[in-house]
Residue frames relative to the residue before (quaternion, step in Angstrom):
aa qw qx qy qz dx dy dz
M 1.0000 0.0000 0.0000 0.0000 0.00 0.00 0.00
S 0.2206 -0.7883 0.5494 0.1674 3.60 -0.57 1.06
P 0.6069 -0.5914 0.4057 0.3424 3.59 -1.20 0.64
T 0.4756 -0.6012 0.5194 0.3776 3.65 -1.06 0.50
Q 0.6978 -0.4351 0.3883 0.4159 3.47 -1.57 0.13
S 0.6691 0.5133 -0.3056 0.4422 3.59 0.92 -0.95
E 0.6326 0.5185 -0.3226 0.4764 3.55 1.08 -0.80
T 0.6578 0.5190 -0.3209 0.4416 3.56 0.86 -0.81
I 0.6502 0.4878 -0.2979 0.5006 3.58 0.92 -1.01
D 0.6584 0.4846 -0.3461 0.4602 3.75 0.80 -0.70
A 0.6122 0.5802 -0.3264 0.4268 3.56 1.02 -0.86
M 0.6995 0.4877 -0.2199 0.4738 3.45 0.98 -1.28
L 0.6248 0.5141 -0.3471 0.4741 3.64 0.97 -0.71
A 0.6731 0.5208 -0.2855 0.4407 3.46 0.90 -1.07
A 0.6245 0.5567 -0.3063 0.4543 3.61 1.02 -0.91
A 0.7168 0.4574 -0.2094 0.4828 3.51 1.11 -0.95
G 0.3846 -0.7433 0.4368 0.3298 3.53 1.36 -0.26
L 0.4323 0.6811 -0.4709 0.3569 3.52 1.10 0.74
D 0.0614 -0.7343 0.6741 0.0508 3.63 -1.21 0.61
P 0.0772 -0.8284 0.5546 0.0140 3.60 -0.07 1.28
S 0.5941 -0.5382 0.4590 0.3830 3.43 -1.18 0.41
P 0.6315 -0.5341 0.3513 0.4387 3.73 -1.10 0.43
A 0.6167 0.5341 -0.3460 0.4633 3.60 1.06 -0.69
E 0.6650 0.4762 -0.3080 0.4859 3.61 0.86 -0.78
R 0.6511 0.5270 -0.3223 0.4410 3.55 0.85 -0.78
E 0.6149 0.5358 -0.3241 0.4793 3.55 1.07 -0.83
T 0.6225 0.5259 -0.3084 0.4907 3.66 0.93 -0.96
I 0.6717 0.5180 -0.2986 0.4374 3.58 0.78 -1.06
A 0.6291 0.5313 -0.2903 0.4876 3.62 1.14 -0.97
E 0.6344 0.5256 -0.3191 0.4684 3.58 0.95 -0.86
M 0.7319 0.4406 -0.2677 0.4456 3.56 0.61 -1.13
Y 0.5801 0.5675 -0.3707 0.4517 3.65 1.21 -0.72
A 0.6923 0.4933 -0.3215 0.4172 3.54 0.92 -0.86
I 0.6165 0.5754 -0.2896 0.4527 3.50 1.34 -0.56
F 0.7473 0.4375 -0.1791 0.4671 3.40 0.95 -1.05
K 0.5910 0.6394 -0.3845 0.3067 3.61 1.00 -0.90
P 0.6607 0.5207 -0.3469 0.4147 3.67 0.79 -0.78
G 0.6603 0.5228 -0.2784 0.4618 3.51 1.07 -0.71
I 0.6234 0.5433 -0.2908 0.4812 3.41 1.17 -0.82
D 0.6476 0.5398 -0.2802 0.4589 3.44 0.99 -1.05
A 0.6539 0.5191 -0.2967 0.4636 3.51 1.05 -0.94
L 0.6206 0.5548 -0.3124 0.4577 3.58 0.95 -0.86
H 0.7270 0.4100 -0.2492 0.4913 3.62 0.85 -1.02
A 0.6123 0.5522 -0.3642 0.4331 3.63 1.17 -0.17
M 0.5735 0.5770 -0.3895 0.4317 3.57 1.19 -0.22
P 0.3761 -0.7518 0.4947 0.2206 3.62 -0.45 1.14
E 0.6420 0.5656 -0.3266 0.4015 3.51 1.03 -0.80
A 0.7255 0.4154 -0.2029 0.5099 3.61 1.20 -0.75
R 0.4107 0.7487 -0.4694 0.2246 3.64 1.14 -0.10
Y 0.8261 0.2485 -0.1001 0.4958 3.66 0.79 -0.82
E 0.4566 0.6993 -0.4217 0.3531 3.46 1.36 0.21
V 0.4788 -0.6613 0.4992 0.2903 3.54 -1.15 0.69
P 0.5292 -0.6375 0.4261 0.3632 3.60 -0.88 0.69
A 0.5870 -0.5880 0.4008 0.3861 3.63 -1.10 0.54
L 0.7512 0.2977 -0.2035 0.5529 3.68 0.90 -0.61
I 0.0601 0.7996 -0.5963 0.0379 3.46 -0.81 1.09
F 0.2762 -0.7818 0.5445 0.1270 3.51 -0.84 0.88
H 0.1796 -0.7981 0.5722 0.0571 3.46 -0.48 1.36
A 0.2493 -0.7852 0.5358 0.1850 3.81 -0.31 1.03
D 0.7411 0.2736 -0.2153 0.5741 3.68 1.03 -0.32
P 0.1736 -0.8104 0.5502 0.1015 3.67 0.14 1.32
P 0.5700 -0.5513 0.4735 0.3834 3.63 -1.20 0.45
L 0.5866 -0.5930 0.4589 0.3061 3.43 -1.32 0.76
Q 0.2835 -0.7578 0.5742 0.1257 3.60 -0.70 1.15
E 0.2803 -0.7440 0.5747 0.1940 3.73 -0.78 0.91
W 0.4122 -0.7314 0.4951 0.2235 3.41 -0.95 0.85
């Protein structure tokens, strides 16, 4: 039995330690419904499965010589 969309959203919010207001949670649910098919399609591409994202944030930038 797979979790419902509401259960999935609640689990992700709990894992992130977030407690949004009911209005914020409703907006999150609406946006999740919009983005979920695209995310699933991206993960379904075998060619992109182990690729590094195009944008990477390096928290420790290399030392720049003056």
